[in-house]
KOLLUM-166992 format. One record per residue (C-alpha): residue number from 0; residue in three letters; x, y, z. Coordinates in steps of 0.02 Angstrom, whole numbers, plus 50000, padded with zeros to 5 digits. Layout:
<NUM,"ala",<X,Y,Z>>;
...
This chain:
<0,"unk",<51642,52593,55967>>;
<1,"unk",<51804,52528,56001>>;
<2,"unk",<51975,52569,55900>>;
<3,"unk",<52080,52409,55887>>;
<4,"unk",<52264,52415,55836>>;
<5,"unk",<52305,52260,55746>>;
<6,"unk",<52502,52228,55744>>;
<7,"unk",<52555,52103,55610>>;
<8,"unk",<52394,52130,55521>>;
<9,"unk",<52441,52025,55360>>;
<10,"unk",<52457,51868,55466>>;
<11,"unk",<52317,51735,55426>>;
<12,"unk",<52232,51745,55603>>;
<13,"unk",<52247,51932,55607>>;
<14,"unk",<52153,51944,55431>>;
<15,"unk",<52027,51824,55497>>;
<16,"unk",<51999,51920,55664>>;
<17,"unk",<51999,52090,55558>>;
<18,"unk",<51854,52015,55448>>;
<19,"unk",<51752,51953,55594>>;
<20,"unk",<51775,52131,55680>>;
<21,"unk",<51717,52212,55519>>;
<22,"unk",<51565,52095,55504>>;
<23,"unk",<51520,52074,55686>>;
<24,"unk",<51555,52240,55770>>;
<25,"unk",<51564,52432,55734>>;
<26,"unk",<51748,52426,55785>>;
<27,"unk",<51867,52542,55693>>;
<28,"unk",<52036,52449,55640>>;
<29,"unk",<52208,52507,55617>>;
<30,"unk",<52315,52382,55518>>;
<31,"unk",<52496,52393,55561>>;
<32,"unk",<52621,52290,55447>>;
<33,"unk",<52788,52313,55364>>;
<34,"unk",<52732,52342,55200>>;
<35,"unk",<52557,52401,55177>>;
<36,"unk",<52538,52353,54993>>;
<37,"unk",<52520,52176,55048>>;
<38,"unk",<52342,52218,55120>>;
<39,"unk",<52186,52297,55041>>;
<40,"unk",<52055,52397,55131>>;
<41,"unk",<51884,52338,55110>>;
<42,"unk",<51796,52469,55222>>;
<43,"unk",<51886,52638,55208>>;
<44,"unk",<51779,52720,55344>>;
<45,"unk",<51831,52591,55470>>;
<46,"unk",<51995,52535,55418>>;
<47,"unk",<52170,52616,55407>>;
<48,"unk",<52332,52559,55354>>;
<49,"unk",<52490,52597,55449>>;
<50,"unk",<52657,52551,55384>>;
<51,"unk",<52791,52519,55518>>;
<52,"unk",<52920,52418,55603>>;
<53,"unk",<52856,52314,55757>>;
<54,"unk",<53024,52331,55833>>;
<55,"unk",<53018,52515,55831>>;
<56,"unk",<52952,52608,55983>>;
<57,"unk",<52926,52764,55871>>;
<58,"unk",<52824,52681,55748>>;
<59,"unk",<52715,52586,55874>>;
<60,"unk",<52677,52743,55966>>;
<61,"unk",<52625,52840,55827>>;
<62,"unk",<52505,52693,55781>>;
<63,"unk",<52442,52685,55950>>;
<64,"unk",<52368,52864,55970>>;
<65,"unk",<52189,52859,55986>>;
<66,"unk",<52179,52668,56006>>;
<67,"unk",<52092,52569,56144>>;
<68,"unk",<52151,52390,56119>>;
<69,"unk",<52317,52324,56050>>;
<70,"unk",<52305,52155,55965>>;
<71,"unk",<52480,52084,55924>>;
<72,"unk",<52491,51953,55799>>;
<73,"unk",<52675,51957,55780>>;
<74,"unk",<52825,51817,55768>>;
<75,"unk",<52988,51774,55699>>;
<76,"unk",<53162,51779,55792>>;
<77,"unk",<53131,51957,55847>>;
<78,"unk",<52973,51919,55948>>;
<79,"unk",<53057,51969,56108>>;
<80,"unk",<53124,52134,56046>>;
<81,"unk",<52941,52155,55968>>;
<82,"unk",<52871,52123,56144>>;
<83,"unk",<52988,52245,56225>>;
<84,"unk",<52950,52384,56095>>;
<85,"unk",<52759,52349,56107>>;
<86,"unk",<52766,52367,56307>>;
<87,"unk",<52868,52529,56294>>;
<88,"unk",<52752,52601,56165>>;
<89,"unk",<52599,52562,56254>>;
<90,"unk",<52667,52645,56410>>;
<91,"unk",<52710,52803,56316>>;
<92,"unk",<52541,52801,56226>>;
<93,"unk",<52448,52769,56396>>;
<94,"unk",<52367,52610,56326>>;
<95,"unk",<52330,52454,56445>>;
<96,"unk",<52244,52320,56351>>;
<97,"unk",<52349,52200,56252>>;
<98,"unk",<52307,52034,56174>>;
<99,"unk",<52458,51944,56126>>;
<100,"unk",<52479,51781,56022>>;
<101,"unk",<52610,51667,56084>>;
<102,"unk",<52619,51484,56060>>;
<103,"unk",<52602,51318,56164>>;
<104,"unk",<52745,51252,56257>>;
<105,"unk",<52829,51408,56328>>;
<106,"unk",<52799,51346,56511>>;
<107,"unk",<52840,51164,56469>>;
<108,"unk",<52651,51145,56497>>;
<109,"unk",<52615,51016,56359>>;
<110,"unk",<52613,50834,56440>>;
<111,"unk",<52659,50661,56376>>;
<112,"unk",<52708,50616,56196>>;
<113,"unk",<52627,50769,56118>>;
<114,"unk",<52736,50873,56233>>;
<115,"unk",<52889,50780,56172>>;
<116,"unk",<52838,50793,55990>>;
<117,"unk",<52795,50975,56012>>;
<118,"unk",<52961,51009,56086>>;
<119,"unk",<53065,50918,55954>>;
<120,"unk",<52959,51007,55828>>;
<121,"unk",<52993,51183,55888>>;
<122,"unk",<53171,51151,55934>>;
<123,"unk",<53306,51268,55890>>;
<124,"unk",<53260,51408,56005>>;
<125,"unk",<53085,51435,55950>>;
<126,"unk",<53006,51403,56114>>;
<127,"unk",<53135,51497,56217>>;
<128,"unk",<53111,51658,56112>>;
<129,"unk",<52928,51654,56133>>;
<130,"unk",<52940,51615,56310>>;
<131,"unk",<53056,51761,56339>>;
<132,"unk",<52929,51871,56242>>;
<133,"unk",<52794,51813,56355>>;
<134,"unk",<52892,51852,56514>>;
<135,"unk",<52912,52028,56456>>;
<136,"unk",<52726,52050,56426>>;
<137,"unk",<52697,51960,56600>>;
<138,"unk",<52829,52072,56681>>;
<139,"unk",<52738,52234,56623>>;
<140,"unk",<52589,52331,56708>>;
<141,"unk",<52477,52296,56559>>;
<142,"unk",<52306,52213,56552>>;
<143,"unk",<52366,52086,56448>>;
<144,"unk",<52294,51917,56385>>;
<145,"unk",<52421,51800,56307>>;
<146,"unk",<52353,51660,56187>>;
<147,"unk",<52435,51494,56169>>;
<148,"unk",<52359,51408,56023>>;
<149,"unk",<52376,51224,55985>>;
<150,"unk",<52439,51173,55818>>;
<151,"unk",<52348,51278,55693>>;
<152,"unk",<52228,51216,55551>>;
<153,"unk",<52127,51302,55419>>;
<154,"unk",<51988,51195,55456>>;
<155,"unk",<51812,51293,55428>>;
<156,"unk",<51752,51274,55618>>;
<157,"unk",<51757,51376,55773>>;
<158,"unk",<51768,51264,55927>>;
<159,"unk",<51877,51282,56070>>;
<160,"unk",<51911,51274,56252>>;
<161,"unk",<52034,51354,56371>>;
<162,"unk",<52173,51307,56495>>;
<163,"unk",<52268,51428,56598>>;
<164,"unk",<52449,51450,56653>>;
<165,"unk",<52491,51324,56781>>;
<166,"unk",<52371,51187,56699>>;
<167,"unk",<52418,51044,56583>>;
<168,"unk",<52383,51092,56399>>;
<169,"unk",<52240,51001,56329>>;
<170,"unk",<52211,50940,56147>>;
<171,"unk",<52339,50953,56000>>;
<172,"unk",<52252,51062,55870>>;
<173,"unk",<52135,51210,55849>>;
<174,"unk",<52073,51313,55685>>;
<175,"unk",<52147,51485,55651>>;
<176,"unk",<51954,51533,55641>>;
<177,"unk",<51944,51478,55818>>;
<178,"unk",<52096,51588,55878>>;
<179,"unk",<52016,51744,55781>>;
<180,"unk",<51856,51706,55874>>;
<181,"unk",<51941,51720,56042>>;
<182,"unk",<52027,51874,55995>>;
<183,"unk",<51864,51954,55944>>;
<184,"unk",<51774,51895,56090>>;
<185,"unk",<51914,51978,56190>>;
<186,"unk",<51903,52147,56109>>;
<187,"unk",<51707,52146,56139>>;
<188,"unk",<51730,52096,56330>>;
<189,"unk",<51911,52170,56365>>;
<190,"unk",<51879,52140,56555>>;
<191,"unk",<51892,51948,56527>>;
<192,"unk",<52059,51842,56546>>;
<193,"unk",<52152,52000,56609>>;
<194,"unk",<52329,51958,56660>>;
<195,"unk",<52295,51783,56598>>;
<196,"unk",<52388,51662,56482>>;
<197,"unk",<52272,51545,56408>>;
<198,"unk",<52302,51387,56315>>;
<199,"unk",<52170,51363,56170>>;
<200,"unk",<52135,51197,56091>>;
<201,"unk",<51993,51110,56004>>;
<202,"unk",<51906,50985,56124>>;
<203,"unk",<51930,50796,56094>>;
<204,"unk",<52089,50815,55995>>;
<205,"unk",<52210,50727,56120>>;
<206,"unk",<52347,50625,56033>>;
<207,"unk",<52524,50608,56010>>;
<208,"unk",<52515,50739,55867>>;
<209,"unk",<52388,50834,55769>>;
<210,"unk",<52278,50750,55649>>;
<211,"unk",<52366,50832,55512>>;
<212,"unk",<52535,50768,55536>>;
């Protein structure tokens, strides 16, 4: 049995991953979020709510006690500060395995017209902020996996492929269910994709922009 701490547990992908973990594994989950009233526990023997601030080392370190894996589904303008706090707290708690959700384009790895469109859509410092957070993770001694999803859809499908840092990103879109599945697979096989940054897309979705735009 593995204890998984989910940071940003109210996010859409996080909720999908938590449900899949409950359905398909015997893992115990600690659901970390700013306001715990926003989530309900479905299985009291396997889920614990933890209210805290993801920029607070103190809150994070408390939540990390007894955990095996940290899955961070964080975001917003404070993502770099959150990354620094997570790395520091994991060091103090003696934890190594981190699954970190980022975004496509942080390495300028998206080619062609879709890359230009992506950069325009994510203008205003978004990519730079997420890129800075990824640098914090990559500069740590953690056993991290950074996940860079394509544009996210709510399609009821699980279908994906990977690219790695240094390779051109493929495709334009991927379902949130697919990203949740990647997270769950990594919690069950934590020795895979260690210290890797993986792009995740649905195969055969190449184009100028996602199909839903």
